[in-house]
VEXFI-650764 format. One record per residue: y, z, x of N, C-alpha, C, O, CB in turn. Coordinates in steps of 0.05 Angstrom, whole numbers, plus 5000, padded with zeros to 4 digits. Glycine has a CB too. Example, Ala and Ser with C-alpha at 12.3 -4.5 7.8 and 13.67 -1.06 7.14 Angstrom:
! residues 2
488651565264491051565246493451565264493451695285491151815226 495551425257497951435273500151575258502351615268498851145282 
***
This chain:
! residues 232
909279254819908278894825908179044861908879234875911878514814 906878824860905278984892906978694912907278484899899878964894 907778694934910678524946910278594980909778814991914678684929 910778354991910178295016912578225036914878135036908578085013 911278305049914578165079913878255102912978465110918578345078 914677965118912977895142913878165163915778325161913977535157 912078155180912478485192915278475206916478315220909778595219 915978785194918578895199920078925225919179055244918479135191 922978765226923078765259926379015260927579105240923778315276 926979065288930179115274931279155251930279025233931478955276 934279385238935579325230937579075233938579035256935779485230 938278925213940278655215942778745236944378945236941778565179 942578515255944778665273945078385283943278245291943878935298 948778265281949678015281948778025319948478225334953377955266 948677755325948477745354951477695369953077525361946377515362 951777865392954377825407955877615412958077555405954277885426 954477535424955077185422953477015413951177095411955577055446 954076645402953176485389949876485426950276525450956176175377 948076445417945376345425946375975450947875795444943276265384 945975985456947175675477945475455460946775255455945775675522 942475435450942075305442942875205406941975005395940275355453 944475395395945875355371948575415375949275655374944675505349 950575225379953675185379953975245350952175215333955074865389 956675345348957275455325957475215298958274975299960075605331 956775325281956175035261958474795257960574885249955575135228 958374605260961674495247961774395220963474225214962974225264 959974475201959674515175959274775161959274995170957874375169 958674655124957574915113955174965122954074805138957474925086 953975185113951975205129949775305099951075305079952575445159 947475365096945075375072943675485080942775435103943575165061 942675735060940575755067937975715044937775775020940775985079 936675605058934075465041931675585034930075675050932975255055 931475615004929675734999927575654976927775664952930675924996 924775574996923175434972920875644956919175784968921375164987 921375634931919175614919917475544900917475364883918975714919 915175814911913075604890911675574867909875744862911275564899 911975404852911475394830908375074820908274824821914875374820 906175354811904175154820904175024795905375144777901275264830 902874774788902674554756901374694733901574714708900274234761 899374844762896474994738897275244731897775284708892875044754 897575464750898475624744900775824759900776034772896575694737 902275654752905375714759905076184743903776304725908575354728 907676264769907276534762909776564750911876444751906576734783 909076744739911376924707914776834719914876804744911077474707 916676794707918576754717919776994737920876974759919976664697 919177194722921577434731921377454767922977484785920477814714 916877424763917077444793918477264808920477284822914777424805 917377124803918176734820923176884815924776824831916076164774 923276934808925877064818926577264845928177254863926477204798 924077444835923977704856923477604878924777674897921877924851 921677434882921277344911921577144920920177064938919577364919 924176984905925676884932927477084931928877064952927176564934 928077244920930277514933930177564954931877554972930177774925 926677684952925677814970924577555005924077575029923077984950 924677344982924077105013926677125029926677135054923676695004 928977115011932276975033932677325045933777325067936776805005 932077545037931377745058930077815071930778025082931277875058 927277665079924777655103924677455116922577365126921977675095 927377325119928077065125930977245157931477145179929476825087 931877425149933077535155933377765174934877795193933377535141 930677975157929378245179927878045200927578145222926478525160 926977815197925577665213924977655246923277735262926577475207 927977495244929677365258933477435252935277275247928577065250 933777765257936477895249938677715286940977675294935778395247 937077675291939277465314939977305306942377325304938577325336 938977085299940176855296942676705300943376635277939776845282 943876655312946376555310946676455291944476355297947276415325 947476335263947576315240947876485218948976435197946176215238 946976675225947576905201951276915197952876825180946277285216 951277025215954477125229956876835210957276835186954277045282 957676695223958576515206958076305177959276125167958876425220 954476505170953776475142953776615120953076565097952076425141 955076865133955677135121959577085110961077125090955077425152 959676985134963077125129963276805101964776825082966377105174 961876585105963176345099961476335065960276535055962376065126 961576155057960776115031958376275012958276354988960075875033 956076295038953476525028951876335005950376394987954876895011 952676145012950975865003948175935000947176035020951075615025 945775864970942875924978942975614955944375524937940876314969 940175534972939575234956936275354954934775324973940374844979 935575504928933475614915931875214909933675044905934875874882 928975104910927974944913924975024917923775194930929274834929 924374834897921074864888918674674892918974434889920874894861 915974794899914274644913910774664908909174844913914974724941 910474454897907474554882906774634904908374684921905074354867 904174664906902574784914901474634937900774764956901174864896 901274454937900974184961901974224971901074364989901273934964 905474154971907874084979908574365003909174355026910074054951 908074594984908674885003906874895017908074745032908975174991 905174915025903374735044903374675067902774775089903274535039 904774345053905974355068908474345091908374265115905074345066 910574435076913074615092911774745097910674615114915474735083 910474975097908775225121908575145138909275255159906075335120 907374825136905274725164907974715186908674845206903174315159 908674545174911074365179913674595202914374605226912774275139 914074785170916274945185915675175197916475355183918375005169 914375275224912375565221913575735223912375955222910375645238 917375725228919875875227919176165207919276415209922375655212 918475965189919276065157918176315152916176405164918175875132 919576435134918676785129917676795101918676695081921577025130 915276955101913476795076914277135066914777345078909176625081 913977025027914477305018912177334991911577134978917977365008 911677444990909477474955909977704945910077914958905877484956 910377664914909477844891908577894873910077774858909977894883 907077984860905277944848903077604862901777564882906877964819 903977384830902977134842905476954847905976714842900776984822 906677124856908976894864908576824895906576914907912377014859 909976714905911076624938912876394933913076204917908476514963 914176524961916076364983916176384997915076585007917976324987 917776175011919476195035923076155026924676075010918375945057 922676315060925776335063926376285094924876405109926976635052 928376115105929376025124932376205136934076345126929675765114 931876135152935076215168936976075151936475985129935576075202 939676085164941575755145942275565161943575585182944975805131 941275365152942075075158945474905153947274965137939874925140 945274735169947674575163946974465133944774365133948174315186 948074465111947374375092946974155097944574085096948674415076 949373905106948773565101946473505122945573275123951873325109 945673685137942773605153940073685152938473685171942873645174 939773755123936573905121934473675126934673445117935774045087 932473775144930573705151929473635137929373795118929673815162 928173385133928173105110926373285087926973295063926172715124 923973435097921873445083922873585053921973535031919573595100 926073855066926874105052928873985036929374065013927974355070 930073745049932173605025931073495013932273504992934273435030 928173305008927073234994926173344961925873224940925773215010 925973634968924773844950927173994933929074114942922974074968 926373934898928473814885929174264869927974484866927073424855 931474144865932874394864933474444831932774644818935574384884 934874244822935874224800932874304781930574284791937373914798 933374424746930374384728927874604735925674634723929074054736 929074744759925174934760925975004742928274964735923575194783 923975194725922775284705919975524707917975524721922175034694 920575614697917775834704917475944661918775944640919276254738 914976004671913876174640915876524643916976624663908676244641 915776604620916376704615915976944615917677094605916576614606 913777054625911577244623912677524611914677554597910177294651 910177754625911178004619913678074634914877924648909078204624 914478354629916978414643915478594662913578734657919678554624 917078544694915678664711916078994708917979064695916378554736 914079224722914679484726915779584745915079564768913279594724 917479724735921479764753919980004773918580204771925479944723 921479834793920879904814923380144832924880254815920479624826 923780194847925080464855927480204878929080284894922180794876 926979944872928879764883929479534863928479314870927779664909 930479534846930579354819933779214827935679274841930379584784 933079014811936178734821936478604786935678384780934478314854 937978824763939578784756940378444745942378324753940778904773 938878344730941178094715942278104692941178224673940177854710 945077934689945477894667943777634651944777404653948077884667 941877674639941777534619942977454592941977284577940477574617 945077584589946877394559947577074582947876854571951777644542 947677094606948676884621946976614611948176404606948376954654 944476634608942176474594942176264623942176014621943076304557 942176394646941776274673938176134680936076254674942676574696 938175924690935475804688933975984715934876184727935675414691 931875874720930075944736931776044762932876254768927975724741 931675844771933175674800936675844817937775954836934375254782 936575764792939775994788940076174789941976244804941176044771 938176454771937776694767935476734800934576954805936576754732 934976564813933376644824935476684850935376884865930976474824 937976424852939776444880942276684876943476764896941576094887 942776774849944077034849942377264851943277484858945577074828 939977234845938577554853938677554886939077734902934677614840 938077334889938777324918941077454930941077624948939077084924 942177384923945877414933944977674933944477754955949277314910 944577894911945178104906943778294920944578524923945178124884 941278204929939378264950939778274980939278454996937678114948 940977984983941478015010944478285019945078435037942077665021 945278224998948878414996948678684998950578835002950678394964 946178744995945279044987943579165018943779375031942579024954 941878885021940978895051944079045068944279275074939978505062 946778755075947378765078950178955086951278915108946378655073 951079125070952579375060952079575045953579705029954279315050 949379615051947679835027946980145054946680165079943279605010 946880325034945880565055943880535080941580575073944580765039 943980505095941980475115938980555112936780455118942780595136 940080855095936981055080934780885070932380815073937781255049 937180865052934580625033934680445034933980335013934180575007 935380235056934380115063931180065077929279915078935880105068 932580315087929880415109926580475096924380435105930880755125 927480565072925980795067924580565049922180585047927381105054 926080295032926080135017923580025035921480005022928779995011 923579965059921279735080919679885082917279815080921979605111 920180115086917280295096915480395074913280505077918180585112 917080345045915180305028913980095017912980094994915680395015 913979815040913179625021915179415021914279185020912779744995 917579445021918879325004918679274980920779144974919079195010 917179314959916879274926920579224911922779304919914979654910 920179144898922178994887921378874854919178784850922578754909 923478894833923578844804926078654792928378664803923779124790 925778544778927678394769928478634739926478704727926278044764 929978694732931378774700934278594686936678564693932579124705 932478504662935178344651935878564627934478734618934577964638 938878494619939778744618942378474599943378274609940378994654 942578574570945078464569947278464566947978664579945178374563 950478324548951878384565953678734572955278814588953278154560 952378834552954179164546952379314580953579444598952579414500 949579254580947579384586949979274610951679414621944079334579 949379064613949378924652952679054657953279024681949178394658 954479154644956579314644958179454655960279464668956379384636 955379654640955079924649953879984667954680174680954380054636 951179834677949379904695951179834721951479984741946479754692 952579554717953979554743956979674753958779554763954079304747 956880054744959380184751957080304771958180384792961480394726 954680324772953080394788950880294809948780394818952480484776 952480054814951079934835951679964851954079984858950579754837 948479994870949080084900949579884921950179934944946780224911 949279554904951479384929952779284918952779374895950779164948 955079034922956578904905954778754879952378704874958178714922 957678714864956178574838957678284844960078264850956978744800 956078084844955677894854956577784827955477844806953177844867 958977584830961477364810960177054826960276964848966277434819 958876974794958776624818961176484821963476564819956776344806 960376284826963676124839963675894817965775784810963675954879 960575824806961175734771961375444790963475334786964775884746 959775324808959575054807956974924803956374704813960574974828 955275104785952875024764952675234743953175474746949775014778 951875104717951375204699953175364685953575304661949775284705 954975674699956475834688958875814696959275694717955676054689 960875914685963475914682964076144706963276384707964475964650 965776004722966476084745968076474750969976554737968575824750 967176604764966476864760965476984748966377214749967376964759 963176924730962777064719959677214730958077074743963276964696 959177504721958077644734956477564731956177424711958177834734 953777624754950977614757949377794757947677794739950477514774 949377954771947578064791947878364815949878414829947477824805 945678494814946978804823944178754831942478584828948379104800 944479084847941279164862943079574860944979714867940378934913 940179574842939679814836938080054852935779964855938779774816 938280254861936480394875935380624858936380644836937880494900 933480784863932580974844931180984818930681204807934281074839 
***
């Protein structure tokens, strides 16, 4: 599948000190990810999950020195995948021009730098989180960088998208620099690989980044292993 990312920027690098107009956040931070869920022609589920993950890291790569990245990554690492139909997606893109847009096949999503969870802009706060569902569609063609999902957990589209985004983001931060550079040079191709519980455990042993374990706030049991990145 084709994928696209905003113009490349220098490798992620946390700022040495907070920028003046962005003081240390007093509360919990969350990264909003807006997934396009078209009412008439929704994208296949795995493309939607992959593009949400790509949008998450594209926001970092587009603005790696935003001062909220550091405290967010050191804290709960929370992401909020919200859905918007085509009309609302266009309104959000216009109202928040500093978004990072990602596309994989027919799927599109916007990623933002972390924001204070209790004071999201009204337009973003009104977008729905729960109940996001996309049609199954065909399996994606495998790419060099893949996100393995624990399919036995029965995660919803939105939950799986957030877990995939956690996995890809962790790989970008903690993976081998040469792998990240090669991925970006290739245009950031990305696919989803669904694994049953046995295959997930087996493949997780050779993951190229941390295996994500969910906090269990919604849907699944706390500590459940949900996703990881494979390269090669």
